[in-house]
PQR file of N, CA, C, O and H, with PARSE charges and radii, in Angstrom:
ATOM      1  N   MET A   1     134.734 129.118  90.683 -0.4000 1.5000
ATOM      2  CA  MET A   1     133.564 129.792  91.309 -0.0000 2.0000
ATOM      3  C   MET A   1     132.446 128.800  91.556  0.5500 1.7000
ATOM      4  O   MET A   1     132.082 128.031  90.667 -0.5500 1.4000
ATOM      5  N   ASN A   2     131.883 128.817  92.801 -0.4000 1.5000
ATOM      6  CA  ASN A   2     130.854 127.925  93.084 -0.0000 2.0000
ATOM      7  C   ASN A   2     129.553 128.697  93.093  0.5500 1.7000
ATOM      8  O   ASN A   2     129.311 129.545  93.951 -0.5500 1.4000
ATOM      9  H   ASN A   2     132.178 129.442  93.523  0.4000 1.0000
ATOM     10  N   LEU A   3     128.720 128.380  92.112 -0.4000 1.5000
ATOM     11  CA  LEU A   3     127.377 129.018  92.012 -0.0000 2.0000
ATOM     12  C   LEU A   3     126.278 128.170  92.420  0.5500 1.7000
ATOM     13  O   LEU A   3     125.127 128.538  92.186 -0.5500 1.4000
ATOM     14  H   LEU A   3     128.917 127.691  91.414  0.4000 1.0000
ATOM     15  N   GLY A   4     126.520 127.031  93.026 -0.4000 1.5000
ATOM     16  CA  GLY A   4     125.515 126.186  93.493 -0.0000 2.0000
ATOM     17  C   GLY A   4     124.565 125.600  92.473  0.5500 1.7000
ATOM     18  O   GLY A   4     123.377 125.402  92.730 -0.5500 1.4000
ATOM     19  H   GLY A   4     127.455 126.732  93.215  0.4000 1.0000
ATOM     20  N   GLN A   5     125.149 125.317  91.260 -0.4000 1.5000
ATOM     21  CA  GLN A   5     124.344 124.817  90.137 -0.0000 2.0000
ATOM     22  C   GLN A   5     124.689 123.347  89.909  0.5500 1.7000
ATOM     23  O   GLN A   5     125.785 122.878  90.215 -0.5500 1.4000
ATOM     24  H   GLN A   5     126.114 125.478  91.052  0.4000 1.0000
ATOM     25  N   ASP A   6     123.727 122.666  89.371 -0.4000 1.5000
ATOM     26  CA  ASP A   6     123.880 121.261  88.985 -0.0000 2.0000
ATOM     27  C   ASP A   6     124.776 121.211  87.762  0.5500 1.7000
ATOM     28  O   ASP A   6     124.434 121.814  86.745 -0.5500 1.4000
ATOM     29  H   ASP A   6     122.837 123.047  89.122  0.4000 1.0000
ATOM     30  N   VAL A   7     125.924 120.511  87.815 -0.4000 1.5000
ATOM     31  CA  VAL A   7     126.815 120.536  86.693 -0.0000 2.0000
ATOM     32  C   VAL A   7     126.251 119.890  85.467  0.5500 1.7000
ATOM     33  O   VAL A   7     126.480 120.342  84.345 -0.5500 1.4000
ATOM     34  H   VAL A   7     126.202 120.021  88.641  0.4000 1.0000
ATOM     35  N   ASP A   8     125.514 118.836  85.681 -0.4000 1.5000
ATOM     36  CA  ASP A   8     124.814 118.139  84.514 -0.0000 2.0000
ATOM     37  C   ASP A   8     123.819 119.074  83.845  0.5500 1.7000
ATOM     38  O   ASP A   8     123.748 119.108  82.616 -0.5500 1.4000
ATOM     39  H   ASP A   8     125.328 118.469  86.592  0.4000 1.0000
ATOM     40  N   ALA A   9     123.057 119.825  84.609 -0.4000 1.5000
ATOM     41  CA  ALA A   9     122.078 120.756  84.032 -0.0000 2.0000
ATOM     42  C   ALA A   9     122.735 121.932  83.379  0.5500 1.7000
ATOM     43  O   ALA A   9     122.195 122.460  82.407 -0.5500 1.4000
ATOM     44  H   ALA A   9     123.114 119.798  85.607  0.4000 1.0000
ATOM     45  N   SER A  10     123.894 122.379  83.866 -0.4000 1.5000
ATOM     46  CA  SER A  10     124.600 123.453  83.266 -0.0000 2.0000
ATOM     47  C   SER A  10     125.136 123.020  81.914  0.5500 1.7000
ATOM     48  O   SER A  10     125.041 123.750  80.927 -0.5500 1.4000
ATOM     49  H   SER A  10     124.333 121.950  84.655  0.4000 1.0000
ATOM     50  N   LEU A  11     125.717 121.788  81.882 -0.4000 1.5000
ATOM     51  CA  LEU A  11     126.285 121.264  80.626 -0.0000 2.0000
ATOM     52  C   LEU A  11     125.133 121.046  79.618  0.5500 1.7000
ATOM     53  O   LEU A  11     125.260 121.397  78.445 -0.5500 1.4000
ATOM     54  H   LEU A  11     125.794 121.194  82.683  0.4000 1.0000
ATOM     55  N   ALA A  12     124.038 120.480  80.073 -0.4000 1.5000
ATOM     56  CA  ALA A  12     122.902 120.418  79.151 -0.0000 2.0000
ATOM     57  C   ALA A  12     122.470 121.752  78.538  0.5500 1.7000
ATOM     58  O   ALA A  12     122.150 121.853  77.354 -0.5500 1.4000
ATOM     59  H   ALA A  12     123.934 120.194  81.026  0.4000 1.0000
ATOM     60  N   GLY A  13     122.478 122.761  79.399 -0.4000 1.5000
ATOM     61  CA  GLY A  13     122.147 124.157  78.988 -0.0000 2.0000
ATOM     62  C   GLY A  13     123.088 124.675  77.927  0.5500 1.7000
ATOM     63  O   GLY A  13     122.656 125.236  76.920 -0.5500 1.4000
ATOM     64  H   GLY A  13     122.738 122.679  80.361  0.4000 1.0000
ATOM     65  N   THR A  14     124.380 124.486  78.155 -0.4000 1.5000
ATOM     66  CA  THR A  14     125.405 124.899  77.229 -0.0000 2.0000
ATOM     67  C   THR A  14     125.236 124.170  75.888  0.5500 1.7000
ATOM     68  O   THR A  14     125.356 124.776  74.823 -0.5500 1.4000
ATOM     69  H   THR A  14     124.730 124.030  78.973  0.4000 1.0000
ATOM     70  N   MET A  15     124.958 122.864  75.957 -0.4000 1.5000
ATOM     71  CA  MET A  15     124.766 122.151  74.693 -0.0000 2.0000
ATOM     72  C   MET A  15     123.517 122.656  73.952  0.5500 1.7000
ATOM     73  O   MET A  15     123.544 122.749  72.725 -0.5500 1.4000
ATOM     74  H   MET A  15     124.861 122.372  76.823  0.4000 1.0000
ATOM     75  N   SER A  16     122.427 122.983  74.656 -0.4000 1.5000
ATOM     76  CA  SER A  16     121.276 123.447  73.971 -0.0000 2.0000
ATOM     77  C   SER A  16     121.465 124.805  73.431  0.5500 1.7000
ATOM     78  O   SER A  16     120.847 125.138  72.420 -0.5500 1.4000
ATOM     79  H   SER A  16     122.405 122.908  75.652  0.4000 1.0000
ATOM     80  N   PHE A  17     122.306 125.650  74.052 -0.4000 1.5000
ATOM     81  CA  PHE A  17     122.529 126.948  73.560 -0.0000 2.0000
ATOM     82  C   PHE A  17     123.461 127.006  72.292  0.5500 1.7000
ATOM     83  O   PHE A  17     123.505 127.999  71.566 -0.5500 1.4000
ATOM     84  H   PHE A  17     122.808 125.380  74.873  0.4000 1.0000
ATOM     85  N   MET A  18     124.199 125.869  72.081 -0.4000 1.5000
ATOM     86  CA  MET A  18     125.087 125.802  70.937 -0.0000 2.0000
ATOM     87  C   MET A  18     124.293 125.797  69.585  0.5500 1.7000
ATOM     88  O   MET A  18     124.891 126.050  68.539 -0.5500 1.4000
ATOM     89  H   MET A  18     124.164 125.063  72.671  0.4000 1.0000
ATOM     90  N   SER A  19     123.019 125.528  69.593 -0.4000 1.5000
ATOM     91  CA  SER A  19     122.275 125.580  68.387 -0.0000 2.0000
ATOM     92  C   SER A  19     122.034 127.146  67.972  0.5500 1.7000
ATOM     93  O   SER A  19     121.637 127.480  66.856 -0.5500 1.4000
ATOM     94  H   SER A  19     122.533 125.323  70.443  0.4000 1.0000
ATOM     95  N   ASN A  20     122.296 127.946  68.909 -0.4000 1.5000
ATOM     96  CA  ASN A  20     122.152 129.441  68.652 -0.0000 2.0000
ATOM     97  C   ASN A  20     123.453 130.117  68.421  0.5500 1.7000
ATOM     98  O   ASN A  20     123.549 131.035  67.607 -0.5500 1.4000
ATOM     99  H   ASN A  20     122.619 127.674  69.815  0.4000 1.0000
ATOM    100  N   THR A  21     124.494 129.667  69.146 -0.4000 1.5000
ATOM    101  CA  THR A  21     125.798 130.323  68.990 -0.0000 2.0000
ATOM    102  C   THR A  21     126.943 129.342  69.421  0.5500 1.7000
ATOM    103  O   THR A  21     126.756 128.496  70.296 -0.5500 1.4000
ATOM    104  H   THR A  21     124.416 128.921  69.807  0.4000 1.0000
ATOM    105  N   MET A  22     128.100 129.490  68.788 -0.4000 1.5000
ATOM    106  CA  MET A  22     129.240 128.723  69.187 -0.0000 2.0000
ATOM    107  C   MET A  22     130.325 129.610  69.813  0.5500 1.7000
ATOM    108  O   MET A  22     131.390 129.140  70.210 -0.5500 1.4000
ATOM    109  H   MET A  22     128.252 130.177  68.078  0.4000 1.0000
ATOM    110  N   ASP A  23     130.020 130.881  69.882 -0.4000 1.5000
ATOM    111  CA  ASP A  23     130.963 131.853  70.566 -0.0000 2.0000
ATOM    112  C   ASP A  23     131.023 131.578  72.079  0.5500 1.7000
ATOM    113  O   ASP A  23     130.010 131.620  72.777 -0.5500 1.4000
ATOM    114  H   ASP A  23     129.154 131.263  69.559  0.4000 1.0000
ATOM    115  N   PRO A  24     132.222 131.301  72.549 -0.5600 1.5000
ATOM    116  CA  PRO A  24     132.361 131.012  74.000  0.2800 2.0000
ATOM    117  C   PRO A  24     131.846 132.106  74.906  0.5500 1.7000
ATOM    118  O   PRO A  24     131.252 131.815  75.944 -0.5500 1.4000
ATOM    119  N   GLY A  25     132.058 133.364  74.539 -0.4000 1.5000
ATOM    120  CA  GLY A  25     131.617 134.488  75.355 -0.0000 2.0000
ATOM    121  C   GLY A  25     130.111 134.555  75.360  0.5500 1.7000
ATOM    122  O   GLY A  25     129.545 134.881  76.403 -0.5500 1.4000
ATOM    123  H   GLY A  25     132.540 133.601  73.696  0.4000 1.0000
ATOM    124  N   ASN A  26     129.412 134.270  74.267 -0.4000 1.5000
ATOM    125  CA  ASN A  26     127.978 134.302  74.240 -0.0000 2.0000
ATOM    126  C   ASN A  26     127.458 133.094  75.054  0.5500 1.7000
ATOM    127  O   ASN A  26     126.464 133.234  75.765 -0.5500 1.4000
ATOM    128  H   ASN A  26     129.872 134.005  73.419  0.4000 1.0000
ATOM    129  N   LEU A  27     128.075 131.967  74.970 -0.4000 1.5000
ATOM    130  CA  LEU A  27     127.659 130.797  75.684 -0.0000 2.0000
ATOM    131  C   LEU A  27     127.758 131.077  77.201  0.5500 1.7000
ATOM    132  O   LEU A  27     126.872 130.664  77.949 -0.5500 1.4000
ATOM    133  H   LEU A  27     128.883 131.853  74.392  0.4000 1.0000
ATOM    134  N   GLU A  28     128.757 131.730  77.640 -0.4000 1.5000
ATOM    135  CA  GLU A  28     128.976 132.099  79.034 -0.0000 2.0000
ATOM    136  C   GLU A  28     127.861 133.017  79.512  0.5500 1.7000
ATOM    137  O   GLU A  28     127.270 132.817  80.573 -0.5500 1.4000
ATOM    138  H   GLU A  28     129.477 132.065  77.032  0.4000 1.0000
ATOM    139  N   GLN A  29     127.588 134.052  78.675 -0.4000 1.5000
ATOM    140  CA  GLN A  29     126.530 134.996  79.025 -0.0000 2.0000
ATOM    141  C   GLN A  29     125.177 134.282  79.158  0.5500 1.7000
ATOM    142  O   GLN A  29     124.420 134.502  80.103 -0.5500 1.4000
ATOM    143  H   GLN A  29     128.068 134.215  77.813  0.4000 1.0000
ATOM    144  N   LEU A  30     124.900 133.393  78.137 -0.4000 1.5000
ATOM    145  CA  LEU A  30     123.608 132.699  78.221 -0.0000 2.0000
ATOM    146  C   LEU A  30     123.506 131.798  79.414  0.5500 1.7000
ATOM    147  O   LEU A  30     122.422 131.649  79.977 -0.5500 1.4000
ATOM    148  H   LEU A  30     125.515 133.215  77.369  0.4000 1.0000
ATOM    149  N   ASN A  31     124.571 131.204  79.812 -0.4000 1.5000
ATOM    150  CA  ASN A  31     124.560 130.293  80.971 -0.0000 2.0000
ATOM    151  C   ASN A  31     124.286 131.081  82.204  0.5500 1.7000
ATOM    152  O   ASN A  31     123.483 130.686  83.049 -0.5500 1.4000
ATOM    153  H   ASN A  31     125.452 131.325  79.354  0.4000 1.0000
ATOM    154  N   ARG A  32     124.970 132.224  82.312 -0.4000 1.5000
ATOM    155  CA  ARG A  32     124.832 133.060  83.500 -0.0000 2.0000
ATOM    156  C   ARG A  32     123.415 133.546  83.641  0.5500 1.7000
ATOM    157  O   ARG A  32     122.876 133.581  84.748 -0.5500 1.4000
ATOM    158  H   ARG A  32     125.622 132.545  81.625  0.4000 1.0000
ATOM    159  N   LEU A  33     122.787 133.930  82.514 -0.4000 1.5000
ATOM    160  CA  LEU A  33     121.375 134.339  82.528 -0.0000 2.0000
ATOM    161  C   LEU A  33     120.452 133.201  82.904  0.5500 1.7000
ATOM    162  O   LEU A  33     119.526 133.355  83.700 -0.5500 1.4000
ATOM    163  H   LEU A  33     123.224 133.901  81.615  0.4000 1.0000
ATOM    164  N   ALA A  34     120.727 132.070  82.317 -0.4000 1.5000
ATOM    165  CA  ALA A  34     119.916 130.889  82.635 -0.0000 2.0000
ATOM    166  C   ALA A  34     120.041 130.485  84.089  0.5500 1.7000
ATOM    167  O   ALA A  34     119.080 129.927  84.619 -0.5500 1.4000
ATOM    168  H   ALA A  34     121.480 131.945  81.671  0.4000 1.0000
ATOM    169  N   MET A  35     121.135 130.720  84.770 -0.4000 1.5000
ATOM    170  CA  MET A  35     121.187 130.421  86.165 -0.0000 2.0000
ATOM    171  C   MET A  35     120.490 131.438  87.053  0.5500 1.7000
ATOM    172  O   MET A  35     120.115 131.150  88.189 -0.5500 1.4000
ATOM    173  H   MET A  35     121.916 131.174  84.339  0.4000 1.0000
ATOM    174  N   ARG A  36     120.325 132.640  86.502 -0.4000 1.5000
ATOM    175  CA  ARG A  36     119.573 133.635  87.338 -0.0000 2.0000
ATOM    176  C   ARG A  36     118.041 133.522  87.035  0.5500 1.7000
ATOM    177  O   ARG A  36     117.256 133.787  87.946 -0.5500 1.4000
ATOM    178  H   ARG A  36     120.630 132.874  85.578  0.4000 1.0000
ATOM    179  N   LEU A  37     117.621 133.183  85.936 -0.4000 1.5000
ATOM    180  CA  LEU A  37     116.211 133.225  85.612 -0.0000 2.0000
ATOM    181  C   LEU A  37     115.317 132.271  86.481  0.5500 1.7000
ATOM    182  O   LEU A  37     114.177 132.613  86.794 -0.5500 1.4000
ATOM    183  H   LEU A  37     118.259 132.968  85.196  0.4000 1.0000
ATOM    184  N   PRO A  38     115.843 131.097  86.857 -0.5600 1.5000
ATOM    185  CA  PRO A  38     114.939 130.207  87.670  0.2800 2.0000
ATOM    186  C   PRO A  38     114.470 130.867  89.039  0.5500 1.7000
ATOM    187  O   PRO A  38     113.519 130.390  89.659 -0.5500 1.4000
ATOM    188  N   LYS A  39     115.121 131.901  89.457 -0.4000 1.5000
ATOM    189  CA  LYS A  39     114.658 132.587  90.654 -0.0000 2.0000
ATOM    190  C   LYS A  39     113.331 133.256  90.399  0.5500 1.7000
ATOM    191  O   LYS A  39     112.586 133.517  91.343 -0.5500 1.4000
ATOM    192  H   LYS A  39     115.893 132.288  88.954  0.4000 1.0000
ATOM    193  N   LEU A  40     113.019 133.537  89.178 -0.4000 1.5000
ATOM    194  CA  LEU A  40     111.709 134.164  88.893 -0.0000 2.0000
ATOM    195  C   LEU A  40     110.616 133.053  88.892  0.5500 1.7000
ATOM    196  O   LEU A  40     109.460 133.344  89.198 -0.5500 1.4000
ATOM    197  H   LEU A  40     113.624 133.325  88.411  0.4000 1.0000
ATOM    198  N   ASN A  41     110.958 131.824  88.562 -0.4000 1.5000
ATOM    199  CA  ASN A  41     110.019 130.715  88.557 -0.0000 2.0000
ATOM    200  C   ASN A  41     110.712 129.516  89.145  0.5500 1.7000
ATOM    201  O   ASN A  41     111.154 128.644  88.397 -0.5500 1.4000
ATOM    202  H   ASN A  41     111.897 131.587  88.313  0.4000 1.0000
ATOM    203  N   PRO A  42     110.829 129.430  90.493 -0.5600 1.5000
ATOM    204  CA  PRO A  42     111.646 128.356  91.088  0.2800 2.0000
ATOM    205  C   PRO A  42     111.040 126.924  90.922  0.5500 1.7000
ATOM    206  O   PRO A  42     111.750 125.943  91.144 -0.5500 1.4000
ATOM    207  N   THR A  43     109.770 126.795  90.544 -0.4000 1.5000
ATOM    208  CA  THR A  43     109.235 125.419  90.410 -0.0000 2.0000
ATOM    209  C   THR A  43     109.771 124.772  89.215  0.5500 1.7000
ATOM    210  O   THR A  43     109.810 123.542  89.184 -0.5500 1.4000
ATOM    211  H   THR A  43     109.193 127.591  90.364  0.4000 1.0000
ATOM    212  N   GLU A  44     110.213 125.510  88.170 -0.4000 1.5000
ATOM    213  CA  GLU A  44     110.709 124.825  86.984 -0.0000 2.0000
ATOM    214  C   GLU A  44     112.264 124.663  86.993  0.5500 1.7000
ATOM    215  O   GLU A  44     112.792 123.782  86.314 -0.5500 1.4000
ATOM    216  H   GLU A  44     110.181 126.509  88.196  0.4000 1.0000
ATOM    217  N   ARG A  45     112.966 125.487  87.740 -0.4000 1.5000
ATOM    218  CA  ARG A  45     114.354 125.442  87.826 -0.0000 2.0000
ATOM    219  C   ARG A  45     115.009 125.590  86.413  0.5500 1.7000
ATOM    220  O   ARG A  45     114.371 126.034  85.459 -0.5500 1.4000
ATOM    221  H   ARG A  45     112.537 126.203  88.292  0.4000 1.0000
ATOM    222  N   LEU A  46     116.270 125.208  86.329 -0.4000 1.5000
ATOM    223  CA  LEU A  46     116.994 125.495  85.052 -0.0000 2.0000
ATOM    224  C   LEU A  46     116.478 124.706  83.852  0.5500 1.7000
ATOM    225  O   LEU A  46     116.456 125.239  82.742 -0.5500 1.4000
ATOM    226  H   LEU A  46     116.788 124.847  87.104  0.4000 1.0000
ATOM    227  N   GLY A  47     116.074 123.484  84.036 -0.4000 1.5000
ATOM    228  CA  GLY A  47     115.576 122.693  82.943 -0.0000 2.0000
ATOM    229  C   GLY A  47     114.375 123.279  82.267  0.5500 1.7000
ATOM    230  O   GLY A  47     114.210 123.174  81.051 -0.5500 1.4000
ATOM    231  H   GLY A  47     116.092 123.052  84.938  0.4000 1.0000
ATOM    232  N   GLY A  48     113.543 123.893  83.053 -0.4000 1.5000
ATOM    233  CA  GLY A  48     112.290 124.514  82.457 -0.0000 2.0000
ATOM    234  C   GLY A  48     112.591 125.710  81.497  0.5500 1.7000
ATOM    235  O   GLY A  48     111.774 126.071  80.650 -0.5500 1.4000
ATOM    236  H   GLY A  48     113.677 123.978  84.040  0.4000 1.0000
ATOM    237  N   LEU A  49     113.730 126.267  81.664 -0.4000 1.5000
ATOM    238  CA  LEU A  49     114.112 127.378  80.801 -0.0000 2.0000
ATOM    239  C   LEU A  49     114.769 126.940  79.519  0.5500 1.7000
ATOM    240  O   LEU A  49     114.575 127.557  78.472 -0.5500 1.4000
ATOM    241  H   LEU A  49     114.394 125.974  82.352  0.4000 1.0000
ATOM    242  N   LEU A  50     115.540 125.887  79.591 -0.4000 1.5000
ATOM    243  CA  LEU A  50     116.417 125.559  78.557 -0.0000 2.0000
ATOM    244  C   LEU A  50     115.700 124.984  77.286  0.5500 1.7000
ATOM    245  O   LEU A  50     116.178 125.125  76.160 -0.5500 1.4000
ATOM    246  H   LEU A  50     115.698 125.386  80.442  0.4000 1.0000
ATOM    247  N   PHE A  51     114.532 124.332  77.534 -0.4000 1.5000
ATOM    248  CA  PHE A  51     114.002 123.571  76.383 -0.0000 2.0000
ATOM    249  C   PHE A  51     112.662 124.149  76.019  0.5500 1.7000
ATOM    250  O   PHE A  51     111.745 123.371  75.756 -0.5500 1.4000
ATOM    251  H   PHE A  51     114.144 124.218  78.448  0.4000 1.0000
ATOM    252  N   ARG A  52     112.476 125.413  75.984 -0.4000 1.5000
ATOM    253  CA  ARG A  52     111.270 126.074  75.582 -0.0000 2.0000
ATOM    254  C   ARG A  52     111.437 126.602  74.124  0.5500 1.7000
ATOM    255  O   ARG A  52     110.515 127.206  73.577 -0.5500 1.4000
ATOM    256  H   ARG A  52     113.221 126.045  76.197  0.4000 1.0000
TER
END
C-alpha cells in the first residue's frame, strides 16, 4: 500500500512508539494515526508529532 509517507520517518516513528508498546497491532494503529495527524498541523509533519 502506498500512503505517500517517508519510509525513514515512518521507521523512526515505529521505533519511538516501541517505548510504549511492542504489540505489532498497536504499533500499526499508532503509525496510521501518526500519518493522519500531520494534516491537522502540516508545518510540523510527522516528525513534529513523534517526539513530543
